[in-house]
Structures are given as structure tokens and as C-alpha cells.
C-alpha positions in Angstrom: -118.1 38.6 -37.8 -121.1 40.7 -38.9 -119.2 41.9 -41.9 -118.4 38.3 -42.9 -122.1 37.3 -42.5 -123.2 40.3 -44.5 -120.7 39.5 -47.2 -121.9 35.9 -47.4 -125.6 37.1 -47.8 -124.6 39.5 -50.5 -122.7 36.8 -52.4 -125.6 34.4 -51.9 -128.1 37.0 -53.2 -125.8 37.6 -56.2 -125.6 33.9 -56.9 -129.4 33.6 -56.7 -130.0 36.6 -59.0 -127.5 35.2 -61.5 -129.2 31.8 -61.3 -132.6 33.4 -62.1 -131.2 35.4 -65.0 -129.7 32.2 -66.4 -133.0 30.4 -66.3 -133.6 29.3 -69.9 -131.4 32.0 -71.4 -132.2 30.9 -74.9 -135.8 31.9 -74.7 -137.0 35.0 -76.6 -139.1 37.7 -75.0 -142.5 36.5 -73.8 -144.3 34.7 -71.0 -143.5 31.0 -70.5 -144.8 28.2 -68.4 -142.2 25.8 -67.1 -144.1 22.6 -66.4 -141.9 20.4 -64.2 -143.2 16.8 -63.9 -141.9 13.5 -62.6 -141.3 12.5 -66.2 -139.3 15.6 -67.1 -139.7 19.3 -67.9 -141.7 21.0 -70.6 -141.6 24.8 -71.4 -144.5 26.4 -73.2 -144.7 29.9 -74.6 -148.0 31.6 -73.7 -149.9 33.7 -76.3 -150.8 36.5 -74.0 -151.0 39.0 -76.8 -153.7 37.0 -78.7 -155.7 35.4 -75.8 -154.9 37.6 -72.8 -157.8 36.4 -70.6 -157.1 32.7 -71.0 -153.4 33.3 -70.4 -154.1 35.6 -67.4 -156.3 32.9 -65.9 -153.5 30.3 -66.3 -150.8 32.6 -65.0 -152.7 33.9 -62.0 -153.6 30.3 -61.0 -149.9 29.2 -61.3 -148.7 32.2 -59.3 -151.4 31.9 -56.6 -153.0 35.3 -57.0 -156.2 34.5 -59.0 -159.0 36.8 -57.9 -161.8 34.3 -58.3 -160.2 31.1 -57.0 -161.9 29.2 -54.1 -160.7 30.2 -50.6 -158.9 27.0 -50.1 -156.6 27.7 -53.0 -155.9 31.3 -52.3 -152.2 32.3 -52.0 -151.0 29.0 -53.3 -149.4 28.0 -56.6 -152.5 26.1 -57.9 -150.9 23.6 -60.3 -148.1 22.4 -58.1 -148.6 18.7 -57.1 -151.6 18.2 -59.5 -151.5 15.4 -62.0 -152.1 14.7 -65.6 -155.3 12.7 -64.9 -156.3 12.0 -68.5 -153.8 10.6 -71.0 -154.7 9.5 -74.5 -152.0 8.4 -76.9 -152.3 10.1 -80.4 -154.6 12.8 -78.9 -153.5 14.7 -75.8 -152.6 14.8 -72.1 -154.9 16.7 -69.7 -154.2 18.1 -66.3 -155.1 20.9 -63.9 -157.9 19.2 -62.0 -157.5 19.4 -58.2 -159.7 16.3 -57.8 -158.0 14.3 -60.6 -161.4 13.1 -61.7 -162.0 15.3 -64.7 -164.8 17.2 -62.9 -162.8 19.4 -60.6 -162.7 23.2 -60.8 -160.8 26.0 -59.1 -164.1 27.3 -57.7 -165.3 29.3 -60.8 -166.0 29.0 -64.5 -165.1 31.6 -67.1 -165.5 32.4 -70.8 -162.2 31.8 -72.5 -161.1 34.2 -75.3 -159.9 32.8 -78.6 -158.1 34.0 -81.8 -158.6 32.8 -85.4 -154.9 32.2 -85.9 -154.7 29.8 -83.0 -155.7 26.3 -84.1 -155.2 22.7 -83.0 -153.1 22.1 -86.1 -149.9 20.6 -84.6 -148.4 18.8 -81.6 -147.5 20.5 -78.4 -150.3 23.1 -78.2 -151.8 24.1 -74.8 -155.5 24.5 -74.9 -158.3 24.8 -72.4 -160.4 21.8 -71.4 -164.1 22.6 -70.8 -167.5 20.9 -70.5 -169.0 22.6 -73.5 -169.3 26.1 -74.9 -166.9 28.9 -74.2 -168.0 29.8 -70.7 -167.3 26.5 -68.9 -163.5 26.9 -68.6 -161.7 26.7 -65.2 -158.2 25.3 -64.5 -158.0 22.2 -66.7 -155.9 22.3 -69.8 -154.5 19.8 -72.3 -151.4 19.5 -74.5 -152.0 18.1 -78.0 -149.9 15.2 -79.4 -151.3 15.4 -82.9 -153.4 18.0 -84.9 -157.0 17.9 -83.9 -159.0 20.5 -86.0 -162.4 19.4 -84.6 -161.5 21.1 -81.4 -161.2 24.5 -83.1 -163.6 27.3 -82.5 -163.7 28.1 -86.2 -164.6 25.5 -88.9 -162.4 24.6 -91.9 -163.9 27.6 -93.8 -163.2 30.1 -91.1 -166.7 30.3 -89.8 -167.5 30.5 -86.1 -168.9 27.2 -84.8 -172.1 27.1 -82.7 -170.2 26.6 -79.5 -173.2 27.0 -77.3 -174.9 23.9 -78.9 -174.6 20.4 -77.4 -171.7 18.2 -78.6 -169.9 21.1 -80.4 -166.3 21.2 -79.3 -164.7 24.7 -78.9 -161.4 25.0 -77.1 -159.1 28.0 -76.8 -155.4 27.5 -77.7 -153.3 29.6 -75.4 -149.7 28.3 -75.7 -147.2 26.0 -77.4 -144.4 23.9 -76.2 -141.0 25.2 -77.1 -139.1 22.6 -75.1 -139.9 19.1 -73.9 -142.2 17.8 -76.7 -140.5 14.5 -76.1 -141.8 14.7 -72.5 -145.3 15.2 -73.7 -144.9 12.1 -75.9 -143.5 10.0 -73.0 -146.5 11.0 -70.8 -149.0 10.2 -73.6 -147.6 6.7 -73.7 -147.9 5.7 -70.0 -150.1 2.8 -69.1 -153.7 3.9 -68.3 -156.3 2.1 -66.2 -158.8 1.0 -68.9 -159.0 2.7 -72.2 -161.8 0.4 -73.4 -163.9 1.7 -70.6 -162.8 5.3 -71.3 -160.8 5.4 -68.1 -157.6 7.1 -69.3 -156.1 7.9 -65.9 -152.5 6.8 -65.6 -151.9 3.7 -63.5 -148.9 5.5 -61.9 -149.5 9.2 -61.3 -147.9 11.7 -63.6 -147.3 14.6 -61.3 -146.8 18.3 -62.0 -144.3 19.0 -59.3 -143.9 22.7 -60.1 -145.5 25.0 -62.6 -143.4 28.2 -62.9 -144.1 31.3 -64.9 -141.1 32.9 -66.6 -141.3 36.5 -67.9 -138.8 37.7 -70.5 -138.8 41.3 -71.6 -140.6 44.4 -70.4 -144.0 43.7 -72.0 -144.1 40.2 -70.4 -143.0 41.6 -67.0 -145.7 44.3 -67.0 -148.5 41.7 -67.8 -150.6 41.9 -64.6 -152.5 38.6 -64.8 -155.1 39.2 -62.0 -155.9 42.7 -63.3 -156.2 41.5 -67.0 -158.5 38.7 -65.9 -160.8 40.9 -63.9 -161.0 43.7 -66.4 -161.1 41.8 -69.7 -163.0 38.5 -68.8 -166.5 40.2 -68.6 -166.0 41.4 -72.2 -165.3 38.0 -73.7 -168.8 36.6 -73.8 -170.2 39.8 -75.1 -167.6 39.7 -77.9 -168.5 36.1 -78.6 -172.2 36.9 -78.8 -171.4 39.8 -81.2 -169.5 37.4 -83.4 -172.4 34.9 -83.3 -174.8 37.5 -84.6 -172.3 38.4 -87.3 -171.9 34.8 -88.2 -175.7 34.3 -88.2 -176.1 37.2 -90.6 -173.4 35.9 -92.8 -174.9 32.4 -92.9 -178.4 33.8 -93.7 -176.9 35.8 -96.6 -175.0 32.7 -97.8 -178.2 30.6 -97.6 -180.2 33.2 -99.5 -177.5 33.2 -102.2 -177.6 29.3 -102.3 -181.4 29.3 -102.7 -181.2 31.9 -105.5 -178.5 29.8 -107.3 -180.4 26.6 -106.8 -183.6 28.2 -108.1 -181.8 29.4 -111.2 -180.3 26.0 -111.9 -183.6 24.4 -111.2 -185.2 26.2 -114.1 -183.0 24.3 -116.5 -183.7 21.0 -114.7 -187.5 21.6 -114.8 -187.3 21.9 -118.6 -185.7 18.4 -118.6 -188.2 17.0 -116.2 -191.1 18.2 -118.4 -189.6 16.3 -121.3 -189.0 13.2 -119.2 -192.6 13.4 -117.9 -193.9 12.9 -121.4 -192.5 9.3 -121.5 -193.0 7.6 -118.2 -193.3 4.0 -117.1 -195.7 3.8 -114.1 -195.2 0.8 -111.7 -198.0 -0.6 -109.6 -196.7 1.2 -106.5 -197.2 4.6 -108.2 -193.5 5.1 -109.0 -192.9 6.6 -112.4 -189.7 6.1 -114.3 -188.0 7.3 -117.5 -184.7 5.9 -118.8 -182.4 8.7 -119.8 -179.8 6.2 -120.9 -180.0 2.4 -121.2 -176.9 0.5 -120.4 -175.7 -2.9 -121.5 -174.6 -4.2 -118.2 -176.1 -6.9 -116.0 -179.1 -6.4 -113.8 -178.2 -6.9 -110.1 -180.0 -9.7 -108.3 -181.7 -9.2 -105.0 -179.2 -8.9 -102.3 -176.5 -7.6 -104.6 -174.4 -4.6 -103.6 -174.1 -1.8 -106.2 -172.6 1.6 -106.6 -174.7 4.5 -107.8 -174.6 8.2 -108.5 -177.7 10.2 -107.6 -179.3 13.5 -107.6 -182.4 14.4 -105.5 -184.6 17.2 -106.7 -187.9 18.8 -105.9 -190.3 18.7 -108.8 -189.6 22.3 -109.7 -186.0 21.3 -110.4 -184.3 22.6 -107.2 -181.7 20.2 -105.8 -181.9 18.9 -102.2 -179.0 16.4 -102.3 -176.4 14.7 -104.5 -173.2 12.8 -104.3 -171.8 14.6 -107.4 -169.6 17.6 -106.9 -170.4 19.2 -110.2 -174.1 19.0 -109.5 -173.9 20.6 -106.1 -171.6 23.3 -107.4 -174.0 24.1 -110.1 -177.0 24.3 -107.8 -175.4 25.8 -104.7 -172.3 27.5 -106.0 -170.1 25.5 -103.5 -169.7 22.2 -101.9 -171.0 21.2 -98.5 -167.9 21.3 -96.1 -169.4 18.6 -93.9 -169.9 16.3 -96.9 -166.3 17.1 -98.0 -164.9 16.2 -94.6 -166.9 13.0 -94.4 -165.9 11.9 -98.0 -169.5 11.9 -99.2 -168.8 13.0 -102.8 -168.2 9.5 -104.1 -170.4 6.7 -105.5 -173.1 5.6 -103.1 -173.2 2.0 -101.8 -176.6 0.4 -101.9 -177.8 -3.1 -101.3 -180.6 -4.1 -103.7 -183.1 -5.2 -101.1 -186.5 -4.2 -99.6 -184.6 -3.6 -96.4 -182.2 -1.0 -97.9 -182.1 2.1 -95.7 -183.4 4.6 -98.4 -186.9 5.8 -99.2 -189.2 3.2 -100.8 -189.3 4.7 -104.3 -185.5 5.0 -104.5 -184.9 1.3 -103.7 -187.7 0.2 -105.9 -186.4 2.2 -108.8 -182.8 1.0 -108.3 -184.0 -2.6 -108.3 -185.4 -2.1 -111.9 -182.1 -0.9 -113.3 -179.1 -2.5 -114.9 -175.4 -1.4 -114.9 -175.0 1.6 -117.2 -178.7 2.7 -116.8 -179.4 6.3 -116.0 -183.0 6.8 -114.9 -185.4 9.6 -113.9 -187.6 8.5 -111.0 -190.7 10.5 -110.0 -191.7 9.5 -106.5 -195.1 10.3 -105.2 -194.9 11.5 -101.6 -196.0 8.1 -100.1 -192.9 6.6 -101.7 -190.7 9.4 -100.5 -191.0 11.0 -97.0 -194.8 11.1 -96.8 -196.8 13.2 -94.4 -193.9 13.8 -92.1 -191.4 15.2 -94.5 -187.8 15.3 -93.4 -184.9 17.4 -92.2 -187.0 19.6 -89.9 -189.1 20.9 -92.8 -186.3 20.8 -95.4 -188.4 18.2 -97.3 -191.9 19.5 -96.8 -194.8 17.1 -95.8 -196.5 15.4 -98.7 -193.8 16.4 -101.2 -193.4 14.5 -104.5 -189.7 14.3 -105.3 -187.4 13.4 -108.2 -184.3 11.2 -108.2 -181.9 10.8 -111.1 -179.9 7.6 -110.6 -177.0 6.2 -112.6 -176.1 2.6 -111.8 -172.3 2.3 -112.0 -171.4 -1.3 -111.1 -172.2 -4.4 -109.2 -169.8 -4.9 -106.3 -168.6 -8.5 -106.0 
């Protein structure tokens, strides 16, 4: 009888081992998170070789051995039975909050590590949710449905973003779905409470019933998540601060080069300005104008909408703004990436009106022009930004400025 029982246990153990070995046999070596939900199962490969601290945090929470977790969560698989509490179609699904409110934590915050190769550039990416900066991460994560580059830690030019400043999004990508992308899509489409009021909680709970960590290969099996987290996490913020200093020095050097390029280009512009200043029309307000080119088009009536090209210069010829790519390239050596992303290198829309939201001299000068005109405007400071200046000192107080405006068309 004992022998039969022993034989049964041995057979059961062999079956269990065989079952474990057969778990997702098609997966390559690596560490994976099997996210079992009441909508289906997703499997994500975790980038433990590129962001070991963030992966270690996630794995240790999932396996119930995180060294910093609150006492009430110790020894328990943290993610089991939690929900995806925030679901936004064409954006992402977010989970990992024990309170399901968006404000819950596992009892600590940490600085997530990041890697320049890991970007929010496709669907199915796992990334850390946080409340701003790199050091406010906890247990919450999200899975992308579409590319979302504004969440990256690096900007489009590969420069480190100022993650410690308000309203700057910096999130660490740490995994990618290799199975179940259709499950992510189905979850993102569930009915939510009130999207107009920014309440994106599902009407019916989407539950993570189990979150299992799967290790394939010797390197993955030797990844000691609690140890990695404890030993490497304190270094992350120091590394980020070092990168910040490096980025600051790089930005200062780039700004110095921009200023030198602008000053050089400004020399040529100053020669033109000196010529234009010999033939100026002065208006009662103090605005001075010179027509570089006279067009043959109609003059827009008050209230008309027009399209313009413009250049804004200091009186020494240096540029401070333009909607023309060739002008900014000449003066700065490059285009402004923020202006590129916002589509600002295109004709400017302006309503010919005293209420137009531009400085007084600009709208007064534009109101004198006809389609096809290109004019040089010399604005005394009281028709520009006056005693206050602008841009935190970028336009100095009491600065006279120059605009070159070309009126392109009247918009019907």
C-alpha cells in the first residue's frame, strides 16, 4: 500500500514537472510575465538586461519577496486579484494599484532605471506609471495600445528630458507583450465610467487573477530580483543626476554655438537694416516701415484673416523668431524641435484687427500691407514688449525690435 502511494506521488510529481516545463515552450530564453486576466492571458518579455532595477521591482512584487513592500503585502504575490483600474482606448491600460484609485502604492517609491533603446514606439509595451519624475514609481504599470513618444525619457533628438520638472512625462519601458496583444486591445475597449469626466475606470472590473513570472535559460533563472533591487536601486538616481549634468553641459555648448551662429548671420542682416533705415515711413504711433517689395494684391479689410511669413530680429540683426525654416537654419544652424513637432514652420494666421494677439507694432504694420508686400518694421519698445520684456529675459526690457513681414494671401 505504501509502495503504491509512493508510486502515485512520484508519477504526480513527474506530471507536475512535465507540465511546468511545457509552460509556453515556444518562448526564447528570458524572463516573462504571464498576466492572466478575466479577459484572457497576456505574456510579456521583461527587459531585465537593459532596465534591471525596474524589472527586479516588478518581479519581486509578483513573486511576493520584495524587500521594501509594506508589511501587509509581504510574502504574497502582489498583483494577484488587482485590477486594470484605468483604461483608455487608443492609449493604454493601467493596473497594479492595490486601491484601484490611481493613488495606491506598495508602501514605497523608487527611481526607475531606463535605457535609450526602450521607447514608447509601438503597441504592447509595459511601462511604469508614476506621479512625475523618475523617483515616484511603485507598483503601477501600463501597457500601450499605440505609440506614445511624449512618454519617453529622451526627446526626439535623443536628449534627456528635464524629468524633475512639473508636467514633464518620463516613464520607463521594461517589457513587451509577445502573446495576447488582442487581449490588451479587448481590455482597452471595455466600457468605462465617464471618460468626459476623466474617470476611465471600467464599469465591470478587469481583474488580474494571476501574474506569474516565467524564467527561461540559466541567466534568467539566476536573476535574483530582491538582491538586484536592493543593490542597484540606490545607484539609479545618482546615474540620472550625472546624465542631467552631462545634458546640461551639452545644452549650454549647443546654445553657445547657436548664439555664435546667430550673431554671425546677424552681421549680414544689420547691413540690410542700415539700408532700410535710410528710407523709412514713420506712422503717428512711432512705428517705422520700409517696403522691401510692393505687391499688386488687395489690401485686407479690418476683420479679414490673412496668412503671413515673418522674421523677428533684434536691431543688431540677430534673430529671435521666425516661421521660416531657411531663416532659422541660417541663424541657429538647426530647427527648433518643439516648433517642428507642433507644425509651426508654416504661414502664420492673423486677423487684421486691433484685438489680434500680437504686439501692437506687428498688427499695426500688417494692417498697412497688401497681398504681395514684404515690409521691414522697426518697432520702438512701447510697440513691442515694453518695459517688461518677454520670455524671462529673452526679449530684454525696453528693447526696440525689427519684424520682416511678407503678406501671402487673404483667407476667405
